VMD Tcl script that builds the backbone (N, CA, C; Angstrom):
set m [mol new atoms 339]
animate dup $m
set s [atomselect $m all]
$s set {name element resname resid chain x y z} {
  {N N MET 1 A -93.873 -97.833 -51.718}
  {CA C MET 1 A -94.330 -96.511 -51.632}
  {C C MET 1 A -95.590 -96.496 -52.579}
  {N N ALA 2 A -96.611 -95.697 -52.065}
  {CA C ALA 2 A -97.902 -95.639 -52.766}
  {C C ALA 2 A -97.752 -94.828 -54.173}
  {N N THR 3 A -98.549 -95.316 -55.152}
  {CA C THR 3 A -98.632 -94.534 -56.327}
  {C C THR 3 A -99.997 -93.925 -56.419}
  {N N ILE 4 A -100.017 -92.718 -56.800}
  {CA C ILE 4 A -101.277 -91.919 -56.783}
  {C C ILE 4 A -101.472 -91.472 -58.195}
  {N N LYS 5 A -102.868 -91.639 -58.658}
  {CA C LYS 5 A -103.175 -91.279 -60.046}
  {C C LYS 5 A -103.846 -89.845 -59.844}
  {N N ALA 6 A -103.414 -88.961 -60.708}
  {CA C ALA 6 A -104.009 -87.594 -60.812}
  {C C ALA 6 A -104.113 -87.128 -62.253}
  {N N GLU 7 A -104.832 -86.155 -62.478}
  {CA C GLU 7 A -105.138 -85.692 -63.865}
  {C C GLU 7 A -104.398 -84.407 -64.121}
  {N N CYS 8 A -103.609 -84.445 -65.166}
  {CA C CYS 8 A -102.959 -83.294 -65.744}
  {C C CYS 8 A -103.945 -82.755 -66.844}
  {N N PRO 9 A -104.187 -81.465 -66.983}
  {CA C PRO 9 A -105.089 -81.002 -68.005}
  {C C PRO 9 A -104.517 -81.142 -69.411}
  {N N THR 10 A -103.215 -81.363 -69.501}
  {CA C THR 10 A -102.574 -81.514 -70.806}
  {C C THR 10 A -102.377 -82.991 -71.215}
  {N N CYS 11 A -101.911 -83.738 -70.180}
  {CA C CYS 11 A -101.517 -85.137 -70.446}
  {C C CYS 11 A -102.557 -86.196 -70.123}
  {N N GLY 12 A -103.529 -85.852 -69.378}
  {CA C GLY 12 A -104.462 -86.813 -68.912}
  {C C GLY 12 A -104.055 -87.383 -67.539}
  {N N VAL 13 A -104.390 -88.607 -67.348}
  {CA C VAL 13 A -104.015 -89.308 -66.080}
  {C C VAL 13 A -102.573 -89.583 -66.056}
  {N N VAL 14 A -101.926 -89.254 -64.950}
  {CA C VAL 14 A -100.508 -89.528 -64.701}
  {C C VAL 14 A -100.376 -90.192 -63.320}
  {N N ARG 15 A -99.255 -90.953 -63.225}
  {CA C ARG 15 A -99.046 -91.647 -61.933}
  {C C ARG 15 A -97.950 -90.839 -61.231}
  {N N LEU 16 A -98.181 -90.649 -59.954}
  {CA C LEU 16 A -97.297 -89.890 -59.041}
  {C C LEU 16 A -96.822 -90.637 -57.886}
  {N N ARG 17 A -95.681 -90.275 -57.365}
  {CA C ARG 17 A -95.203 -90.814 -56.033}
  {C C ARG 17 A -95.656 -89.847 -54.949}
  {N N VAL 18 A -95.530 -90.300 -53.747}
  {CA C VAL 18 A -96.023 -89.464 -52.568}
  {C C VAL 18 A -95.162 -88.201 -52.501}
  {N N PRO 19 A -93.885 -88.237 -52.713}
  {CA C PRO 19 A -93.179 -86.929 -52.710}
  {C C PRO 19 A -93.452 -85.999 -53.763}
  {N N ASP 20 A -94.124 -86.402 -54.785}
  {CA C ASP 20 A -94.427 -85.554 -55.956}
  {C C ASP 20 A -95.573 -84.632 -55.676}
  {N N LEU 21 A -96.384 -84.848 -54.619}
  {CA C LEU 21 A -97.574 -84.040 -54.364}
  {C C LEU 21 A -97.425 -83.279 -53.001}
  {N N THR 22 A -98.215 -82.174 -52.945}
  {CA C THR 22 A -98.352 -81.404 -51.746}
  {C C THR 22 A -99.738 -81.133 -51.523}
  {N N VAL 23 A -100.275 -81.365 -50.313}
  {CA C VAL 23 A -101.614 -80.992 -49.948}
  {C C VAL 23 A -101.629 -79.668 -49.250}
  {N N ARG 24 A -102.539 -78.792 -49.593}
  {CA C ARG 24 A -102.677 -77.426 -48.961}
  {C C ARG 24 A -104.128 -77.416 -48.309}
  {N N VAL 25 A -104.107 -77.042 -47.073}
  {CA C VAL 25 A -105.379 -76.935 -46.285}
  {C C VAL 25 A -105.472 -75.556 -45.596}
  {N N CYS 26 A -106.644 -74.862 -45.807}
  {CA C CYS 26 A -106.840 -73.651 -45.194}
  {C C CYS 26 A -107.489 -73.909 -43.780}
  {N N LEU 27 A -106.870 -73.289 -42.681}
  {CA C LEU 27 A -107.379 -73.546 -41.386}
  {C C LEU 27 A -108.728 -72.761 -41.182}
  {N N ASP 28 A -108.933 -71.606 -41.912}
  {CA C ASP 28 A -110.071 -70.814 -41.744}
  {C C ASP 28 A -111.385 -71.374 -42.349}
  {N N ASP 29 A -111.344 -71.878 -43.492}
  {CA C ASP 29 A -112.534 -72.461 -44.099}
  {C C ASP 29 A -112.467 -73.857 -44.420}
  {N N GLU 30 A -111.363 -74.522 -44.073}
  {CA C GLU 30 A -111.212 -76.010 -44.275}
  {C C GLU 30 A -111.141 -76.344 -45.832}
  {N N SER 31 A -111.006 -75.410 -46.680}
  {CA C SER 31 A -110.937 -75.743 -48.048}
  {C C SER 31 A -109.520 -76.381 -48.239}
  {N N GLY 32 A -109.484 -77.238 -49.323}
  {CA C GLY 32 A -108.307 -77.948 -49.535}
  {C C GLY 32 A -107.911 -78.123 -51.049}
  {N N SER 33 A -106.683 -78.386 -51.311}
  {CA C SER 33 A -106.235 -78.664 -52.669}
  {C C SER 33 A -105.041 -79.477 -52.645}
  {N N TYR 34 A -104.603 -80.015 -53.826}
  {CA C TYR 34 A -103.321 -80.663 -53.878}
  {C C TYR 34 A -102.607 -80.177 -55.172}
  {N N ARG 35 A -101.277 -80.206 -55.150}
  {CA C ARG 35 A -100.645 -79.704 -56.292}
  {C C ARG 35 A -99.489 -80.693 -56.652}
  {N N PHE 36 A -99.087 -80.698 -57.929}
  {CA C PHE 36 A -97.958 -81.468 -58.360}
  {C C PHE 36 A -97.416 -80.886 -59.600}
  {N N ARG 37 A -96.239 -81.315 -60.011}
  {CA C ARG 37 A -95.633 -81.015 -61.299}
  {C C ARG 37 A -95.852 -82.217 -62.194}
  {N N CYS 38 A -96.518 -81.999 -63.350}
  {CA C CYS 38 A -96.675 -83.183 -64.237}
  {C C CYS 38 A -95.448 -83.846 -64.618}
  {N N PRO 39 A -95.352 -85.160 -64.451}
  {CA C PRO 39 A -94.077 -85.816 -64.760}
  {C C PRO 39 A -93.776 -85.881 -66.346}
  {N N ARG 40 A -94.828 -85.605 -67.096}
  {CA C ARG 40 A -94.713 -85.655 -68.544}
  {C C ARG 40 A -94.322 -84.387 -69.155}
  {N N CYS 41 A -95.161 -83.284 -68.882}
  {CA C CYS 41 A -95.061 -82.025 -69.482}
  {C C CYS 41 A -94.499 -81.030 -68.534}
  {N N ALA 42 A -94.284 -81.217 -67.303}
  {CA C ALA 42 A -93.670 -80.361 -66.252}
  {C C ALA 42 A -94.500 -79.162 -65.916}
  {N N ILE 43 A -95.770 -79.036 -66.297}
  {CA C ILE 43 A -96.530 -77.890 -65.791}
  {C C ILE 43 A -97.000 -78.165 -64.361}
  {N N SER 44 A -97.230 -77.001 -63.682}
  {CA C SER 44 A -97.776 -77.135 -62.270}
  {C C SER 44 A -99.280 -77.322 -62.309}
  {N N VAL 45 A -99.791 -78.206 -61.584}
  {CA C VAL 45 A -101.161 -78.563 -61.704}
  {C C VAL 45 A -101.718 -78.470 -60.187}
  {N N VAL 46 A -102.885 -77.856 -60.128}
  {CA C VAL 46 A -103.499 -77.765 -58.772}
  {C C VAL 46 A -105.035 -78.148 -58.981}
  {N N HIS 47 A -105.412 -79.038 -58.026}
  {CA C HIS 47 A -106.792 -79.446 -57.984}
  {C C HIS 47 A -107.457 -79.211 -56.646}
  {N N GLU 48 A -108.667 -78.712 -56.628}
  {CA C GLU 48 A -109.377 -78.631 -55.364}
  {C C GLU 48 A -109.630 -80.055 -54.799}
  {N N ALA 49 A -109.713 -80.197 -53.497}
  {CA C ALA 49 A -109.948 -81.560 -52.939}
  {C C ALA 49 A -110.808 -81.329 -51.695}
  {N N THR 50 A -111.683 -82.305 -51.523}
  {CA C THR 50 A -112.493 -82.376 -50.247}
  {C C THR 50 A -111.570 -82.648 -49.057}
  {N N PRO 51 A -112.107 -82.319 -47.863}
  {CA C PRO 51 A -111.331 -82.619 -46.629}
  {C C PRO 51 A -111.018 -84.129 -46.577}
  {N N ALA 52 A -111.863 -85.007 -47.068}
  {CA C ALA 52 A -111.622 -86.390 -46.934}
  {C C ALA 52 A -110.459 -86.807 -47.902}
  {N N ILE 53 A -110.363 -86.331 -49.049}
  {CA C ILE 53 A -109.267 -86.494 -49.956}
  {C C ILE 53 A -107.967 -86.025 -49.458}
  {N N CYS 54 A -107.959 -84.854 -48.824}
  {CA C CYS 54 A -106.786 -84.329 -48.257}
  {C C CYS 54 A -106.308 -85.166 -47.185}
  {N N ALA 55 A -107.238 -85.603 -46.267}
  {CA C ALA 55 A -106.832 -86.480 -45.149}
  {C C ALA 55 A -106.367 -87.783 -45.759}
  {N N LEU 56 A -106.890 -88.359 -46.703}
  {CA C LEU 56 A -106.409 -89.628 -47.303}
  {C C LEU 56 A -104.980 -89.464 -47.850}
  {N N LEU 57 A -104.762 -88.347 -48.576}
  {CA C LEU 57 A -103.431 -88.164 -49.142}
  {C C LEU 57 A -102.398 -87.889 -48.027}
  {N N VAL 58 A -102.692 -87.173 -47.058}
  {CA C VAL 58 A -101.817 -87.031 -45.868}
  {C C VAL 58 A -101.549 -88.291 -45.124}
  {N N SER 59 A -102.598 -89.244 -45.085}
  {CA C SER 59 A -102.447 -90.475 -44.332}
  {C C SER 59 A -101.504 -91.407 -45.075}
  {N N VAL 60 A -101.223 -91.218 -46.358}
  {CA C VAL 60 A -100.185 -92.043 -47.028}
  {C C VAL 60 A -98.896 -91.340 -47.129}
  {N N GLY 61 A -98.758 -90.225 -46.504}
  {CA C GLY 61 A -97.374 -89.573 -46.435}
  {C C GLY 61 A -97.230 -88.326 -47.231}
  {N N VAL 62 A -98.293 -87.766 -47.910}
  {CA C VAL 62 A -98.199 -86.652 -48.764}
  {C C VAL 62 A -97.964 -85.458 -47.774}
  {N N ARG 63 A -96.985 -84.611 -48.078}
  {CA C ARG 63 A -96.635 -83.417 -47.355}
  {C C ARG 63 A -97.783 -82.528 -47.345}
  {N N GLU 64 A -98.114 -81.892 -46.185}
  {CA C GLU 64 A -99.150 -80.970 -45.971}
  {C C GLU 64 A -98.765 -79.603 -45.648}
  {N N GLU 65 A -99.329 -78.592 -46.282}
  {CA C GLU 65 A -99.087 -77.169 -46.000}
  {C C GLU 65 A -100.439 -76.658 -45.428}
  {N N VAL 66 A -100.299 -75.972 -44.324}
  {CA C VAL 66 A -101.406 -75.414 -43.678}
  {C C VAL 66 A -101.273 -73.918 -43.842}
  {N N TRP 67 A -102.412 -73.242 -44.203}
  {CA C TRP 67 A -102.270 -71.735 -44.382}
  {C C TRP 67 A -103.599 -71.183 -43.897}
  {N N ARG 68 A -103.543 -69.784 -43.727}
  {CA C ARG 68 A -104.728 -69.012 -43.296}
  {C C ARG 68 A -105.042 -68.035 -44.293}
  {N N LEU 69 A -106.373 -67.593 -44.236}
  {CA C LEU 69 A -106.818 -66.499 -45.107}
  {C C LEU 69 A -106.061 -65.240 -44.678}
  {N N PRO 70 A -105.835 -64.268 -45.595}
  {CA C PRO 70 A -105.285 -63.029 -45.232}
  {C C PRO 70 A -106.068 -62.210 -44.202}
  {N N ALA 71 A -105.402 -61.673 -43.225}
  {CA C ALA 71 A -106.077 -60.927 -42.154}
  {C C ALA 71 A -106.990 -59.790 -42.725}
  {N N GLU 72 A -106.602 -59.223 -43.842}
  {CA C GLU 72 A -107.317 -58.165 -44.460}
  {C C GLU 72 A -108.794 -58.514 -44.740}
  {N N LEU 73 A -109.081 -59.811 -44.990}
  {CA C LEU 73 A -110.438 -60.233 -45.335}
  {C C LEU 73 A -111.321 -60.070 -44.146}
  {N N HIS 74 A -110.767 -59.969 -42.895}
  {CA C HIS 74 A -111.592 -59.865 -41.650}
  {C C HIS 74 A -111.695 -58.432 -41.238}
  {N N GLU 75 A -111.048 -57.477 -41.971}
  {CA C GLU 75 A -111.084 -56.070 -41.491}
  {C C GLU 75 A -112.439 -55.485 -41.859}
  {N N HIS 76 A -112.853 -54.593 -40.994}
  {CA C HIS 76 A -114.096 -53.816 -41.210}
  {C C HIS 76 A -113.855 -52.802 -42.321}
  {N N ARG 77 A -114.620 -52.752 -43.345}
  {CA C ARG 77 A -114.515 -51.719 -44.320}
  {C C ARG 77 A -115.603 -50.782 -44.331}
  {N N SER 78 A -115.214 -49.517 -44.547}
  {CA C SER 78 A -116.257 -48.433 -44.551}
  {C C SER 78 A -115.902 -47.573 -45.798}
  {N N GLY 79 A -116.809 -46.725 -46.038}
  {CA C GLY 79 A -116.719 -45.778 -47.100}
  {C C GLY 79 A -117.267 -46.404 -48.490}
  {N N PRO 80 A -117.219 -45.597 -49.487}
  {CA C PRO 80 A -117.790 -46.039 -50.790}
  {C C PRO 80 A -116.949 -47.116 -51.399}
  {N N VAL 81 A -117.632 -47.925 -52.215}
  {CA C VAL 81 A -116.959 -48.933 -52.965}
  {C C VAL 81 A -116.017 -48.359 -54.054}
  {N N LEU 82 A -114.940 -48.995 -54.177}
  {CA C LEU 82 A -113.982 -48.505 -55.180}
  {C C LEU 82 A -114.566 -48.888 -56.596}
  {N N THR 83 A -114.635 -47.855 -57.464}
  {CA C THR 83 A -115.197 -48.070 -58.781}
  {C C THR 83 A -114.058 -48.249 -59.893}
  {N N PRO 84 A -114.398 -48.710 -60.980}
  {CA C PRO 84 A -113.374 -48.607 -62.091}
  {C C PRO 84 A -112.958 -47.240 -62.449}
  {N N ASP 85 A -113.826 -46.240 -62.366}
  {CA C ASP 85 A -113.488 -44.821 -62.486}
  {C C ASP 85 A -112.437 -44.391 -61.444}
  {N N ASP 86 A -112.648 -44.804 -60.189}
  {CA C ASP 86 A -111.689 -44.486 -59.187}
  {C C ASP 86 A -110.290 -45.079 -59.526}
  {N N LEU 87 A -110.258 -46.208 -59.890}
  {CA C LEU 87 A -109.049 -46.945 -60.312}
  {C C LEU 87 A -108.353 -46.146 -61.417}
  {N N LEU 88 A -109.117 -45.774 -62.384}
  {CA C LEU 88 A -108.507 -45.012 -63.525}
  {C C LEU 88 A -108.056 -43.680 -63.111}
  {N N ASP 89 A -108.744 -42.982 -62.225}
  {CA C ASP 89 A -108.257 -41.738 -61.689}
  {C C ASP 89 A -106.912 -41.834 -60.929}
  {N N PHE 90 A -106.887 -42.922 -60.210}
  {CA C PHE 90 A -105.681 -43.224 -59.360}
  {C C PHE 90 A -104.548 -43.488 -60.339}
  {N N HIS 91 A -104.787 -44.221 -61.368}
  {CA C HIS 91 A -103.660 -44.600 -62.309}
  {C C HIS 91 A -103.208 -43.247 -62.952}
  {N N LEU 92 A -104.146 -42.393 -63.424}
  {CA C LEU 92 A -103.719 -41.155 -63.977}
  {C C LEU 92 A -102.952 -40.215 -63.033}
  {N N LEU 93 A -103.373 -40.276 -61.743}
  {CA C LEU 93 A -102.668 -39.546 -60.742}
  {C C LEU 93 A -101.243 -39.978 -60.554}
  {N N LEU 94 A -100.974 -41.322 -60.555}
  {CA C LEU 94 A -99.691 -41.825 -60.435}
  {C C LEU 94 A -98.756 -41.466 -61.570}
  {N N GLU 95 A -99.257 -41.118 -62.698}
  {CA C GLU 95 A -98.467 -40.728 -63.904}
  {C C GLU 95 A -97.902 -39.351 -63.731}
  {N N GLN 96 A -98.465 -38.609 -62.759}
  {CA C GLN 96 A -97.981 -37.211 -62.535}
  {C C GLN 96 A -96.782 -37.125 -61.637}
  {N N GLY 97 A -95.906 -36.219 -61.836}
  {CA C GLY 97 A -94.699 -36.083 -61.021}
  {C C GLY 97 A -94.952 -35.755 -59.545}
  {N N ASP 98 A -96.066 -35.005 -59.251}
  {CA C ASP 98 A -96.329 -34.573 -57.912}
  {C C ASP 98 A -97.438 -35.306 -57.295}
  {N N TRP 99 A -97.657 -36.685 -57.719}
  {CA C TRP 99 A -98.817 -37.510 -57.252}
  {C C TRP 99 A -98.784 -37.624 -55.756}
  {N N VAL 100 A -97.641 -37.677 -55.056}
  {CA C VAL 100 A -97.605 -37.750 -53.582}
  {C C VAL 100 A -98.252 -36.621 -52.949}
  {N N ASP 101 A -97.939 -35.384 -53.420}
  {CA C ASP 101 A -98.490 -34.200 -52.848}
  {C C ASP 101 A -100.018 -34.129 -53.133}
  {N N GLN 102 A -100.388 -34.449 -54.308}
  {CA C GLN 102 A -101.844 -34.454 -54.691}
  {C C GLN 102 A -102.610 -35.464 -53.887}
  {N N LEU 103 A -102.051 -36.613 -53.695}
  {CA C LEU 103 A -102.729 -37.618 -52.869}
  {C C LEU 103 A -102.934 -37.222 -51.422}
  {N N ALA 104 A -101.796 -36.663 -50.884}
  {CA C ALA 104 A -101.862 -36.068 -49.518}
  {C C ALA 104 A -102.890 -35.048 -49.361}
  {N N ALA 105 A -103.039 -34.225 -50.357}
  {CA C ALA 105 A -104.034 -33.148 -50.356}
  {C C ALA 105 A -105.519 -33.769 -50.390}
  {N N LEU 106 A -105.682 -34.815 -51.159}
  {CA C LEU 106 A -106.946 -35.438 -51.268}
  {C C LEU 106 A -107.403 -36.100 -49.964}
  {N N VAL 107 A -106.444 -36.603 -49.155}
  {CA C VAL 107 A -106.876 -37.364 -47.956}
  {C C VAL 107 A -106.683 -36.476 -46.707}
  {N N SER 108 A -106.174 -35.353 -46.758}
  {CA C SER 108 A -105.904 -34.461 -45.527}
  {C C SER 108 A -107.253 -34.090 -44.866}
  {N N ASP 109 A -108.390 -33.986 -45.712}
  {CA C ASP 109 A -109.620 -33.588 -45.119}
  {C C ASP 109 A -110.520 -34.824 -44.770}
  {N N VAL 110 A -110.011 -36.007 -45.022}
  {CA C VAL 110 A -110.914 -37.178 -44.785}
  {C C VAL 110 A -110.867 -37.499 -43.233}
  {N N PRO 111 A -112.104 -37.583 -42.581}
  {CA C PRO 111 A -112.073 -37.813 -41.124}
  {C C PRO 111 A -111.648 -39.281 -40.845}
  {N N THR 112 A -110.844 -39.482 -39.780}
  {CA C THR 112 A -110.383 -40.829 -39.459}
  {C C THR 112 A -111.417 -41.441 -38.460}
  {N N ALA 113 A -111.496 -42.764 -38.462}
  {CA C ALA 113 A -112.472 -43.501 -37.598}
  {C C ALA 113 A -112.080 -43.520 -36.218}
}
mol reanalyze $m
mol bondsrecalc $m
mol representation Tube
mol addrep $m
């Protein structure tokens, strides 16, 4: 079985076995990373990796997880940008007992697309 060297931010270079790693590849932008739990200190470590490194790790038997970007990233957005003041106002609204009614009143006059 192959031994793979990787870097833990706490322990430095560690040696791992194939089952100790997982490669993650995004189908939408082809970004990749690999993750492992450090055999010395047990923290979870994630490193970005090029497509070539991901392919090499998978070729020696490292498990691959494929994922997609959230669909919300592709949605058309309209209207004003949310500001820190908007977020604070919403937070204050949520602290009130009748926040649902107040929120419904705020959006009842908003035209739909």
